[in-house]
mmCIF file of the N, C-alpha and C atoms, coordinates in Angstrom:
data_MODEL
# 
_entry.id   MODEL 
# 
loop_
_atom_site.group_PDB 
_atom_site.id 
_atom_site.type_symbol 
_atom_site.label_atom_id 
_atom_site.label_alt_id 
_atom_site.label_comp_id 
_atom_site.label_asym_id 
_atom_site.label_entity_id 
_atom_site.label_seq_id 
_atom_site.pdbx_PDB_ins_code 
_atom_site.Cartn_x 
_atom_site.Cartn_y 
_atom_site.Cartn_z 
_atom_site.occupancy 
_atom_site.B_iso_or_equiv 
_atom_site.pdbx_formal_charge 
_atom_site.auth_seq_id 
_atom_site.auth_comp_id 
_atom_site.auth_asym_id 
_atom_site.auth_atom_id 
_atom_site.pdbx_PDB_model_num 
ATOM 1   N N  . MET A 1 1  ? 121.614 254.267 -115.614 1.00 0.00 ? 1  MET A N  1 
ATOM 2   C CA . MET A 1 1  ? 120.353 254.759 -116.086 1.00 0.00 ? 1  MET A CA 1 
ATOM 3   C C  . MET A 1 1  ? 120.537 255.090 -117.610 1.00 0.00 ? 1  MET A C  1 
ATOM 4   N N  . ARG A 1 2  ? 119.461 254.720 -118.282 1.00 0.00 ? 2  ARG A N  1 
ATOM 5   C CA . ARG A 1 2  ? 119.488 254.960 -119.708 1.00 0.00 ? 2  ARG A CA 1 
ATOM 6   C C  . ARG A 1 2  ? 118.305 255.890 -119.969 1.00 0.00 ? 2  ARG A C  1 
ATOM 7   N N  . ILE A 1 3  ? 118.541 256.895 -120.760 1.00 0.00 ? 3  ILE A N  1 
ATOM 8   C CA . ILE A 1 3  ? 117.489 257.920 -121.117 1.00 0.00 ? 3  ILE A CA 1 
ATOM 9   C C  . ILE A 1 3  ? 117.550 258.006 -122.687 1.00 0.00 ? 3  ILE A C  1 
ATOM 10  N N  . LYS A 1 4  ? 116.423 257.810 -123.278 1.00 0.00 ? 4  LYS A N  1 
ATOM 11  C CA . LYS A 1 4  ? 116.318 257.951 -124.779 1.00 0.00 ? 4  LYS A CA 1 
ATOM 12  C C  . LYS A 1 4  ? 115.743 259.400 -125.079 1.00 0.00 ? 4  LYS A C  1 
ATOM 13  N N  . GLY A 1 5  ? 116.398 260.029 -126.025 1.00 0.00 ? 5  GLY A N  1 
ATOM 14  C CA . GLY A 1 5  ? 115.932 261.359 -126.361 1.00 0.00 ? 5  GLY A CA 1 
ATOM 15  C C  . GLY A 1 5  ? 116.690 261.817 -127.612 1.00 0.00 ? 5  GLY A C  1 
ATOM 16  N N  . ARG A 1 6  ? 116.512 263.031 -127.938 1.00 0.00 ? 6  ARG A N  1 
ATOM 17  C CA . ARG A 1 6  ? 117.165 263.612 -129.153 1.00 0.00 ? 6  ARG A CA 1 
ATOM 18  C C  . ARG A 1 6  ? 118.384 264.411 -128.497 1.00 0.00 ? 6  ARG A C  1 
ATOM 19  N N  . PRO A 1 7  ? 119.572 264.050 -128.818 1.00 0.00 ? 7  PRO A N  1 
ATOM 20  C CA . PRO A 1 7  ? 120.715 264.822 -128.373 1.00 0.00 ? 7  PRO A CA 1 
ATOM 21  C C  . PRO A 1 7  ? 120.958 266.143 -129.109 1.00 0.00 ? 7  PRO A C  1 
ATOM 22  N N  . ILE A 1 8  ? 121.407 267.052 -128.385 1.00 0.00 ? 8  ILE A N  1 
ATOM 23  C CA . ILE A 1 8  ? 121.828 268.318 -128.999 1.00 0.00 ? 8  ILE A CA 1 
ATOM 24  C C  . ILE A 1 8  ? 123.301 268.153 -129.556 1.00 0.00 ? 8  ILE A C  1 
ATOM 25  N N  . PHE A 1 9  ? 124.111 267.437 -128.841 1.00 0.00 ? 9  PHE A N  1 
ATOM 26  C CA . PHE A 1 9  ? 125.459 267.096 -129.359 1.00 0.00 ? 9  PHE A CA 1 
ATOM 27  C C  . PHE A 1 9  ? 125.582 265.614 -129.369 1.00 0.00 ? 9  PHE A C  1 
ATOM 28  N N  . LYS A 1 10 ? 125.997 265.040 -130.575 1.00 0.00 ? 10 LYS A N  1 
ATOM 29  C CA . LYS A 1 10 ? 126.182 263.611 -130.663 1.00 0.00 ? 10 LYS A CA 1 
ATOM 30  C C  . LYS A 1 10 ? 127.313 263.077 -129.843 1.00 0.00 ? 10 LYS A C  1 
ATOM 31  N N  . GLY A 1 11 ? 127.206 261.870 -129.437 1.00 0.00 ? 11 GLY A N  1 
ATOM 32  C CA . GLY A 1 11 ? 128.299 261.213 -128.634 1.00 0.00 ? 11 GLY A CA 1 
ATOM 33  C C  . GLY A 1 11 ? 127.797 260.415 -127.470 1.00 0.00 ? 11 GLY A C  1 
ATOM 34  N N  . LYS A 1 12 ? 128.682 260.034 -126.710 1.00 0.00 ? 12 LYS A N  1 
ATOM 35  C CA . LYS A 1 12 ? 128.420 259.269 -125.459 1.00 0.00 ? 12 LYS A CA 1 
ATOM 36  C C  . LYS A 1 12 ? 128.906 260.036 -124.258 1.00 0.00 ? 12 LYS A C  1 
ATOM 37  N N  . ALA A 1 13 ? 128.215 259.836 -123.091 1.00 0.00 ? 13 ALA A N  1 
ATOM 38  C CA . ALA A 1 13 ? 128.644 260.624 -122.007 1.00 0.00 ? 13 ALA A CA 1 
ATOM 39  C C  . ALA A 1 13 ? 128.288 259.776 -120.759 1.00 0.00 ? 13 ALA A C  1 
ATOM 40  N N  . ILE A 1 14 ? 129.264 259.949 -119.760 1.00 0.00 ? 14 ILE A N  1 
ATOM 41  C CA . ILE A 1 14 ? 129.049 259.418 -118.471 1.00 0.00 ? 14 ILE A CA 1 
ATOM 42  C C  . ILE A 1 14 ? 129.274 260.526 -117.526 1.00 0.00 ? 14 ILE A C  1 
ATOM 43  N N  . GLY A 1 15 ? 128.281 260.655 -116.627 1.00 0.00 ? 15 GLY A N  1 
ATOM 44  C CA . GLY A 1 15 ? 128.386 261.735 -115.587 1.00 0.00 ? 15 GLY A CA 1 
ATOM 45  C C  . GLY A 1 15 ? 127.117 261.941 -114.824 1.00 0.00 ? 15 GLY A C  1 
ATOM 46  N N  . ARG A 1 16 ? 127.125 263.024 -113.903 1.00 0.00 ? 16 ARG A N  1 
ATOM 47  C CA . ARG A 1 16 ? 126.063 263.342 -113.226 1.00 0.00 ? 16 ARG A CA 1 
ATOM 48  C C  . ARG A 1 16 ? 124.988 264.037 -114.009 1.00 0.00 ? 16 ARG A C  1 
ATOM 49  N N  . LEU A 1 17 ? 123.740 263.605 -113.907 1.00 0.00 ? 17 LEU A N  1 
ATOM 50  C CA . LEU A 1 17 ? 122.663 264.183 -114.622 1.00 0.00 ? 17 LEU A CA 1 
ATOM 51  C C  . LEU A 1 17 ? 122.166 265.360 -113.825 1.00 0.00 ? 17 LEU A C  1 
ATOM 52  N N  . LEU A 1 18 ? 121.721 266.387 -114.571 1.00 0.00 ? 18 LEU A N  1 
ATOM 53  C CA . LEU A 1 18 ? 120.999 267.564 -114.069 1.00 0.00 ? 18 LEU A CA 1 
ATOM 54  C C  . LEU A 1 18 ? 119.669 267.624 -114.819 1.00 0.00 ? 18 LEU A C  1 
ATOM 55  N N  . VAL A 1 19 ? 118.647 267.039 -114.134 1.00 0.00 ? 19 VAL A N  1 
ATOM 56  C CA . VAL A 1 19 ? 117.312 266.870 -114.847 1.00 0.00 ? 19 VAL A CA 1 
ATOM 57  C C  . VAL A 1 19 ? 116.346 268.103 -114.455 1.00 0.00 ? 19 VAL A C  1 
ATOM 58  N N  . LEU A 1 20 ? 115.796 268.637 -115.516 1.00 0.00 ? 20 LEU A N  1 
ATOM 59  C CA . LEU A 1 20 ? 114.870 269.761 -115.299 1.00 0.00 ? 20 LEU A CA 1 
ATOM 60  C C  . LEU A 1 20 ? 113.488 269.173 -115.782 1.00 0.00 ? 20 LEU A C  1 
ATOM 61  N N  . ASN A 1 21 ? 112.507 269.382 -114.902 1.00 0.00 ? 21 ASN A N  1 
ATOM 62  C CA . ASN A 1 21 ? 111.180 268.901 -115.179 1.00 0.00 ? 21 ASN A CA 1 
ATOM 63  C C  . ASN A 1 21 ? 110.186 269.961 -115.642 1.00 0.00 ? 21 ASN A C  1 
ATOM 64  N N  . GLU A 1 22 ? 110.850 270.877 -116.545 1.00 0.00 ? 22 GLU A N  1 
ATOM 65  C CA . GLU A 1 22 ? 109.947 271.958 -117.238 1.00 0.00 ? 22 GLU A CA 1 
ATOM 66  C C  . GLU A 1 22 ? 110.664 272.367 -118.460 1.00 0.00 ? 22 GLU A C  1 
ATOM 67  N N  . PRO A 1 23 ? 109.958 273.056 -119.343 1.00 0.00 ? 23 PRO A N  1 
ATOM 68  C CA . PRO A 1 23 ? 110.558 273.455 -120.577 1.00 0.00 ? 23 PRO A CA 1 
ATOM 69  C C  . PRO A 1 23 ? 111.765 274.471 -120.259 1.00 0.00 ? 23 PRO A C  1 
ATOM 70  N N  . PHE A 1 24 ? 112.822 274.398 -121.188 1.00 0.00 ? 24 PHE A N  1 
ATOM 71  C CA . PHE A 1 24 ? 113.972 275.125 -120.878 1.00 0.00 ? 24 PHE A CA 1 
ATOM 72  C C  . PHE A 1 24 ? 114.561 275.853 -122.070 1.00 0.00 ? 24 PHE A C  1 
ATOM 73  N N  . SER A 1 25 ? 115.082 276.984 -121.874 1.00 0.00 ? 25 SER A N  1 
ATOM 74  C CA . SER A 1 25 ? 115.793 277.659 -122.902 1.00 0.00 ? 25 SER A CA 1 
ATOM 75  C C  . SER A 1 25 ? 117.174 278.095 -122.516 1.00 0.00 ? 25 SER A C  1 
ATOM 76  N N  . PHE A 1 26 ? 118.176 277.920 -123.272 1.00 0.00 ? 26 PHE A N  1 
ATOM 77  C CA . PHE A 1 26 ? 119.562 278.383 -122.947 1.00 0.00 ? 26 PHE A CA 1 
ATOM 78  C C  . PHE A 1 26 ? 119.559 279.987 -122.889 1.00 0.00 ? 26 PHE A C  1 
ATOM 79  N N  . LEU A 1 27 ? 118.728 280.647 -123.745 1.00 0.00 ? 27 LEU A N  1 
ATOM 80  C CA . LEU A 1 27 ? 118.552 282.126 -123.681 1.00 0.00 ? 27 LEU A CA 1 
ATOM 81  C C  . LEU A 1 27 ? 117.804 282.535 -122.464 1.00 0.00 ? 27 LEU A C  1 
ATOM 82  N N  . GLY A 1 28 ? 118.435 283.043 -121.494 1.00 0.00 ? 28 GLY A N  1 
ATOM 83  C CA . GLY A 1 28 ? 117.914 283.492 -120.197 1.00 0.00 ? 28 GLY A CA 1 
ATOM 84  C C  . GLY A 1 28 ? 117.797 282.441 -119.257 1.00 0.00 ? 28 GLY A C  1 
ATOM 85  N N  . GLY A 1 29 ? 118.040 281.178 -119.544 1.00 0.00 ? 29 GLY A N  1 
ATOM 86  C CA . GLY A 1 29 ? 117.906 280.020 -118.632 1.00 0.00 ? 29 GLY A CA 1 
ATOM 87  C C  . GLY A 1 29 ? 119.240 279.773 -117.890 1.00 0.00 ? 29 GLY A C  1 
ATOM 88  N N  . VAL A 1 30 ? 120.351 280.166 -118.590 1.00 0.00 ? 30 VAL A N  1 
ATOM 89  C CA . VAL A 1 30 ? 121.653 279.937 -118.071 1.00 0.00 ? 30 VAL A CA 1 
ATOM 90  C C  . VAL A 1 30 ? 122.548 281.142 -118.351 1.00 0.00 ? 30 VAL A C  1 
ATOM 91  N N  . ASP A 1 31 ? 123.290 281.457 -117.253 1.00 0.00 ? 31 ASP A N  1 
ATOM 92  C CA . ASP A 1 31 ? 124.295 282.583 -117.524 1.00 0.00 ? 31 ASP A CA 1 
ATOM 93  C C  . ASP A 1 31 ? 125.464 282.042 -118.432 1.00 0.00 ? 31 ASP A C  1 
ATOM 94  N N  . PRO A 1 32 ? 125.668 282.701 -119.566 1.00 0.00 ? 32 PRO A N  1 
ATOM 95  C CA . PRO A 1 32 ? 126.623 282.165 -120.569 1.00 0.00 ? 32 PRO A CA 1 
ATOM 96  C C  . PRO A 1 32 ? 128.147 282.296 -119.997 1.00 0.00 ? 32 PRO A C  1 
ATOM 97  N N  . ARG A 1 33 ? 128.327 283.268 -119.173 1.00 0.00 ? 33 ARG A N  1 
ATOM 98  C CA . ARG A 1 33 ? 129.669 283.511 -118.568 1.00 0.00 ? 33 ARG A CA 1 
ATOM 99  C C  . ARG A 1 33 ? 130.043 282.423 -117.461 1.00 0.00 ? 33 ARG A C  1 
ATOM 100 N N  . THR A 1 34 ? 129.047 282.099 -116.657 1.00 0.00 ? 34 THR A N  1 
ATOM 101 C CA . THR A 1 34 ? 129.308 281.267 -115.502 1.00 0.00 ? 34 THR A CA 1 
ATOM 102 C C  . THR A 1 34 ? 128.805 279.772 -115.642 1.00 0.00 ? 34 THR A C  1 
ATOM 103 N N  . GLY A 1 35 ? 127.805 279.549 -116.609 1.00 0.00 ? 35 GLY A N  1 
ATOM 104 C CA . GLY A 1 35 ? 127.164 278.274 -116.690 1.00 0.00 ? 35 GLY A CA 1 
ATOM 105 C C  . GLY A 1 35 ? 126.211 277.931 -115.582 1.00 0.00 ? 35 GLY A C  1 
ATOM 106 N N  . VAL A 1 36 ? 125.774 278.967 -114.874 1.00 0.00 ? 36 VAL A N  1 
ATOM 107 C CA . VAL A 1 36 ? 124.872 278.758 -113.727 1.00 0.00 ? 36 VAL A CA 1 
ATOM 108 C C  . VAL A 1 36 ? 123.414 278.993 -114.241 1.00 0.00 ? 36 VAL A C  1 
ATOM 109 N N  . LEU A 1 37 ? 122.561 278.094 -113.861 1.00 0.00 ? 37 LEU A N  1 
ATOM 110 C CA . LEU A 1 37 ? 121.068 278.204 -114.170 1.00 0.00 ? 37 LEU A CA 1 
ATOM 111 C C  . LEU A 1 37 ? 120.496 279.470 -113.534 1.00 0.00 ? 37 LEU A C  1 
ATOM 112 N N  . THR A 1 38 ? 119.813 280.125 -114.343 1.00 0.00 ? 38 THR A N  1 
ATOM 113 C CA . THR A 1 38 ? 119.180 281.414 -113.736 1.00 0.00 ? 38 THR A CA 1 
ATOM 114 C C  . THR A 1 38 ? 117.617 281.202 -113.629 1.00 0.00 ? 38 THR A C  1 
ATOM 115 N N  . VAL A 1 39 ? 117.065 280.283 -114.426 1.00 0.00 ? 39 VAL A N  1 
ATOM 116 C CA . VAL A 1 39 ? 115.611 280.039 -114.394 1.00 0.00 ? 39 VAL A CA 1 
ATOM 117 C C  . VAL A 1 39 ? 115.414 278.554 -114.528 1.00 0.00 ? 39 VAL A C  1 
ATOM 118 N N  . ALA A 1 40 ? 115.042 277.942 -113.384 1.00 0.00 ? 40 ALA A N  1 
ATOM 119 C CA . ALA A 1 40 ? 114.715 276.502 -113.342 1.00 0.00 ? 40 ALA A CA 1 
ATOM 120 C C  . ALA A 1 40 ? 114.161 276.204 -111.953 1.00 0.00 ? 40 ALA A C  1 
ATOM 121 N N  . SER A 1 41 ? 112.942 276.098 -111.836 1.00 0.00 ? 41 SER A N  1 
ATOM 122 C CA . SER A 1 41 ? 112.294 275.930 -110.599 1.00 0.00 ? 41 SER A CA 1 
ATOM 123 C C  . SER A 1 41 ? 113.005 274.983 -109.546 1.00 0.00 ? 41 SER A C  1 
ATOM 124 N N  . GLY A 1 42 ? 113.567 275.634 -108.524 1.00 0.00 ? 42 GLY A N  1 
ATOM 125 C CA . GLY A 1 42 ? 114.202 274.928 -107.493 1.00 0.00 ? 42 GLY A CA 1 
ATOM 126 C C  . GLY A 1 42 ? 115.705 274.599 -107.818 1.00 0.00 ? 42 GLY A C  1 
ATOM 127 N N  . ARG A 1 43 ? 116.190 274.911 -109.151 1.00 0.00 ? 43 ARG A N  1 
ATOM 128 C CA . ARG A 1 43 ? 117.548 274.525 -109.460 1.00 0.00 ? 43 ARG A CA 1 
ATOM 129 C C  . ARG A 1 43 ? 118.311 275.776 -109.734 1.00 0.00 ? 43 ARG A C  1 
ATOM 130 N N  . GLU A 1 44 ? 117.704 276.937 -109.470 1.00 0.00 ? 44 GLU A N  1 
ATOM 131 C CA . GLU A 1 44 ? 118.508 278.145 -109.766 1.00 0.00 ? 44 GLU A CA 1 
ATOM 132 C C  . GLU A 1 44 ? 119.821 278.154 -108.942 1.00 0.00 ? 44 GLU A C  1 
ATOM 133 N N  . GLY A 1 45 ? 120.908 278.592 -109.532 1.00 0.00 ? 45 GLY A N  1 
ATOM 134 C CA . GLY A 1 45 ? 122.153 278.714 -108.869 1.00 0.00 ? 45 GLY A CA 1 
ATOM 135 C C  . GLY A 1 45 ? 123.097 277.533 -109.066 1.00 0.00 ? 45 GLY A C  1 
ATOM 136 N N  . GLU A 1 46 ? 122.564 276.422 -109.648 1.00 0.00 ? 46 GLU A N  1 
ATOM 137 C CA . GLU A 1 46 ? 123.375 275.234 -109.957 1.00 0.00 ? 46 GLU A CA 1 
ATOM 138 C C  . GLU A 1 46 ? 123.987 275.432 -111.230 1.00 0.00 ? 46 GLU A C  1 
ATOM 139 N N  . SER A 1 47 ? 125.238 274.952 -111.337 1.00 0.00 ? 47 SER A N  1 
ATOM 140 C CA . SER A 1 47 ? 126.023 275.076 -112.485 1.00 0.00 ? 47 SER A CA 1 
ATOM 141 C C  . SER A 1 47 ? 125.822 273.812 -113.436 1.00 0.00 ? 47 SER A C  1 
ATOM 142 N N  . ILE A 1 48 ? 125.777 274.031 -114.763 1.00 0.00 ? 48 ILE A N  1 
ATOM 143 C CA . ILE A 1 48 ? 125.732 272.931 -115.752 1.00 0.00 ? 48 ILE A CA 1 
ATOM 144 C C  . ILE A 1 48 ? 127.086 272.429 -116.152 1.00 0.00 ? 48 ILE A C  1 
ATOM 145 N N  . GLU A 1 49 ? 128.142 273.074 -115.659 1.00 0.00 ? 49 GLU A N  1 
ATOM 146 C CA . GLU A 1 49 ? 129.389 272.734 -116.111 1.00 0.00 ? 49 GLU A CA 1 
ATOM 147 C C  . GLU A 1 49 ? 129.791 271.271 -115.652 1.00 0.00 ? 49 GLU A C  1 
ATOM 148 N N  . GLY A 1 50 ? 130.185 270.437 -116.622 1.00 0.00 ? 50 GLY A N  1 
ATOM 149 C CA . GLY A 1 50 ? 130.574 269.062 -116.290 1.00 0.00 ? 50 GLY A CA 1 
ATOM 150 C C  . GLY A 1 50 ? 129.417 268.141 -115.976 1.00 0.00 ? 50 GLY A C  1 
ATOM 151 N N  . ARG A 1 51 ? 128.152 268.647 -116.285 1.00 0.00 ? 51 ARG A N  1 
ATOM 152 C CA . ARG A 1 51 ? 126.950 267.850 -116.016 1.00 0.00 ? 51 ARG A CA 1 
ATOM 153 C C  . ARG A 1 51 ? 126.317 267.462 -117.302 1.00 0.00 ? 51 ARG A C  1 
ATOM 154 N N  . ILE A 1 52 ? 125.500 266.519 -117.330 1.00 0.00 ? 52 ILE A N  1 
ATOM 155 C CA . ILE A 1 52 ? 124.631 266.122 -118.455 1.00 0.00 ? 52 ILE A CA 1 
ATOM 156 C C  . ILE A 1 52 ? 123.307 266.749 -118.185 1.00 0.00 ? 52 ILE A C  1 
ATOM 157 N N  . LEU A 1 53 ? 122.939 267.766 -118.946 1.00 0.00 ? 53 LEU A N  1 
ATOM 158 C CA . LEU A 1 53 ? 121.671 268.493 -118.751 1.00 0.00 ? 53 LEU A CA 1 
ATOM 159 C C  . LEU A 1 53 ? 120.542 267.757 -119.565 1.00 0.00 ? 53 LEU A C  1 
ATOM 160 N N  . VAL A 1 54 ? 119.470 267.339 -118.884 1.00 0.00 ? 54 VAL A N  1 
ATOM 161 C CA . VAL A 1 54 ? 118.347 266.711 -119.478 1.00 0.00 ? 54 VAL A CA 1 
ATOM 162 C C  . VAL A 1 54 ? 117.070 267.484 -119.186 1.00 0.00 ? 54 VAL A C  1 
ATOM 163 N N  . PHE A 1 55 ? 116.405 267.859 -120.307 1.00 0.00 ? 55 PHE A N  1 
ATOM 164 C CA . PHE A 1 55 ? 115.158 268.645 -120.186 1.00 0.00 ? 55 PHE A CA 1 
ATOM 165 C C  . PHE A 1 55 ? 114.156 268.058 -121.141 1.00 0.00 ? 55 PHE A C  1 
ATOM 166 N N  . HIS A 1 56 ? 112.834 268.016 -120.772 1.00 0.00 ? 56 HIS A N  1 
ATOM 167 C CA . HIS A 1 56 ? 111.880 267.271 -121.661 1.00 0.00 ? 56 HIS A CA 1 
ATOM 168 C C  . HIS A 1 56 ? 111.493 268.114 -122.858 1.00 0.00 ? 56 HIS A C  1 
ATOM 169 N N  . CYS A 1 57 ? 111.607 269.366 -122.915 1.00 0.00 ? 57 CYS A N  1 
ATOM 170 C CA . CYS A 1 57 ? 111.409 270.110 -124.116 1.00 0.00 ? 57 CYS A CA 1 
ATOM 171 C C  . CYS A 1 57 ? 112.014 271.481 -123.946 1.00 0.00 ? 57 CYS A C  1 
ATOM 172 N N  . GLY A 1 58 ? 112.356 272.057 -125.150 1.00 0.00 ? 58 GLY A N  1 
ATOM 173 C CA . GLY A 1 58 ? 112.850 273.378 -125.201 1.00 0.00 ? 58 GLY A CA 1 
ATOM 174 C C  . GLY A 1 58 ? 111.703 274.485 -125.245 1.00 0.00 ? 58 GLY A C  1 
ATOM 175 N N  . LYS A 1 59 ? 111.961 275.703 -125.006 1.00 0.00 ? 59 LYS A N  1 
ATOM 176 C CA . LYS A 1 59 ? 111.107 276.722 -125.197 1.00 0.00 ? 59 LYS A CA 1 
ATOM 177 C C  . LYS A 1 59 ? 111.824 277.972 -125.783 1.00 0.00 ? 59 LYS A C  1 
ATOM 178 N N  . GLY A 1 60 ? 111.089 278.705 -126.593 1.00 0.00 ? 60 GLY A N  1 
ATOM 179 C CA . GLY A 1 60 ? 111.704 280.019 -127.027 1.00 0.00 ? 60 GLY A CA 1 
ATOM 180 C C  . GLY A 1 60 ? 112.884 279.754 -127.966 1.00 0.00 ? 60 GLY A C  1 
ATOM 181 N N  . SER A 1 61 ? 113.888 280.491 -127.934 1.00 0.00 ? 61 SER A N  1 
ATOM 182 C CA . SER A 1 61 ? 115.022 280.597 -128.804 1.00 0.00 ? 61 SER A CA 1 
ATOM 183 C C  . SER A 1 61 ? 115.797 279.270 -128.769 1.00 0.00 ? 61 SER A C  1 
ATOM 184 N N  . THR A 1 62 ? 116.592 278.998 -129.783 1.00 0.00 ? 62 THR A N  1 
ATOM 185 C CA . THR A 1 62 ? 117.354 277.796 -129.988 1.00 0.00 ? 62 THR A CA 1 
ATOM 186 C C  . THR A 1 62 ? 118.848 278.249 -129.961 1.00 0.00 ? 62 THR A C  1 
ATOM 187 N N  . VAL A 1 63 ? 119.290 279.273 -129.276 1.00 0.00 ? 63 VAL A N  1 
ATOM 188 C CA . VAL A 1 63 ? 120.584 279.713 -129.225 1.00 0.00 ? 63 VAL A CA 1 
ATOM 189 C C  . VAL A 1 63 ? 121.683 278.668 -128.695 1.00 0.00 ? 63 VAL A C  1 
ATOM 190 N N  . GLY A 1 64 ? 121.073 277.719 -127.865 1.00 0.00 ? 64 GLY A N  1 
ATOM 191 C CA . GLY A 1 64 ? 121.990 276.633 -127.320 1.00 0.00 ? 64 GLY A CA 1 
ATOM 192 C C  . GLY A 1 64 ? 122.811 275.911 -128.271 1.00 0.00 ? 64 GLY A C  1 
# 
């Protein structure tokens, strides 16, 4: 699968996608100690560790 977008971190990656279909913010959206999503409709409790996180737009803070 190819997805075109604006990367947060340059490079190439191969791995499992974690696709969010809503605006996302790292501030409050993921626990910084565990890497577990805290706010993502139907995806709460999933870890972003070792995953390729894809979201259509950010919201709020840019602390990520």
